[in-house]
C-alpha positions in Angstrom: -30.5 19.8 -12.7 -31.9 18.9 -9.3 -31.2 21.1 -6.3 -29.0 18.4 -4.8 -27.1 18.0 -8.0 -26.5 21.7 -8.2 -25.3 21.8 -4.6 -22.9 18.9 -5.3 -21.5 20.6 -8.4 -21.1 23.9 -6.5 -19.4 22.1 -3.6 -16.9 20.5 -6.0 -16.1 23.9 -7.5 -15.4 25.3 -4.1 -13.2 22.3 -3.2 -11.3 22.8 -6.5 -10.8 26.5 -5.7 -9.5 25.7 -2.2 -7.1 23.1 -3.6 -5.8 25.7 -6.1 -5.3 28.2 -3.3 -3.4 25.7 -1.2 -1.2 24.7 -4.2 -0.5 28.4 -4.9 0.8 28.7 -1.3 3.1 25.7 -1.7 1.0 23.0 -0.1 1.2 19.4 -1.5 -1.8 17.1 -1.6 -0.7 13.8 0.0 -4.0 12.1 0.0 -4.5 11.3 -3.7 -2.8 7.9 -3.6 -3.7 6.9 0.0 -7.0 5.3 1.1 -9.3 7.5 3.1 -8.9 5.8 6.4 -5.1 6.0 6.1 -4.8 9.6 5.1 -4.6 11.0 8.7 -1.6 8.8 9.6 0.0 9.6 6.3 -0.4 13.4 6.9 0.9 13.2 10.5 3.9 11.0 9.8 5.2 12.5 6.5 8.2 14.8 7.0 9.2 15.2 3.4 6.7 18.1 2.8 6.4 20.6 5.6 3.3 22.2 3.9 0.8 19.4 3.1 -2.8 18.6 3.1 -5.3 15.8 2.2 -9.0 15.8 1.4 -11.7 13.5 2.8 -9.6 12.6 5.8 -11.1 10.0 8.3 -10.5 11.5 11.8 -12.4 9.0 13.9 -15.9 7.7 14.7 -18.9 9.8 15.6 -21.5 9.1 18.4 -23.3 6.5 16.2 -20.0 4.7 15.5 -20.0 6.0 11.9 -16.8 7.4 10.3 -16.2 11.2 10.5 -14.5 12.6 7.4 -13.3 16.2 7.1 -13.1 18.0 3.7 -9.5 19.3 4.2 -6.9 18.6 6.8 -4.0 21.0 6.5 -0.5 20.6 8.1 2.2 23.3 8.1 0.3 26.5 8.7 2.2 29.0 10.8 -1.1 30.0 12.5 -2.2 26.4 13.2 1.0 24.4 13.6 -0.6 21.1 14.7 -3.2 21.1 11.9 -6.2 22.9 10.5 -9.4 21.2 9.5 -11.6 22.9 6.9 -15.2 21.9 6.1 -16.1 23.5 2.8 -19.8 24.2 2.3 -21.3 26.2 -0.6 -24.6 27.8 -0.1 -26.5 29.3 -2.9 -29.8 29.8 -1.2 -31.3 31.5 1.8 -31.1 29.9 5.2 -28.2 29.2 7.6 -25.3 26.9 7.0 -25.8 25.6 10.5 -29.2 24.4 9.4 -27.5 22.3 6.7 -25.2 20.8 9.4 -28.1 19.9 11.6 -30.3 18.2 8.9 
């Protein structure tokens, strides 16, 4: 398996683990049936589930007018009442994660 393929597989494992942890704490995934660019509005306007999240949420455009997507957007945390954005990165080699963000 290529290094990129291994990283992709590891990243999916981490995302699955995070989703399991959120579900274990009573969070509901709202994004499964909603298109990526509509997930943020769906998360912010839904009141049926006080503890909710979505994955791959479009939060706006970057400096090059390309879409910015976050791995997890979580609503309903006591510590972060407006929302919590989580970027999940799995690193199985030496070097800094910041280096991965800058490349």
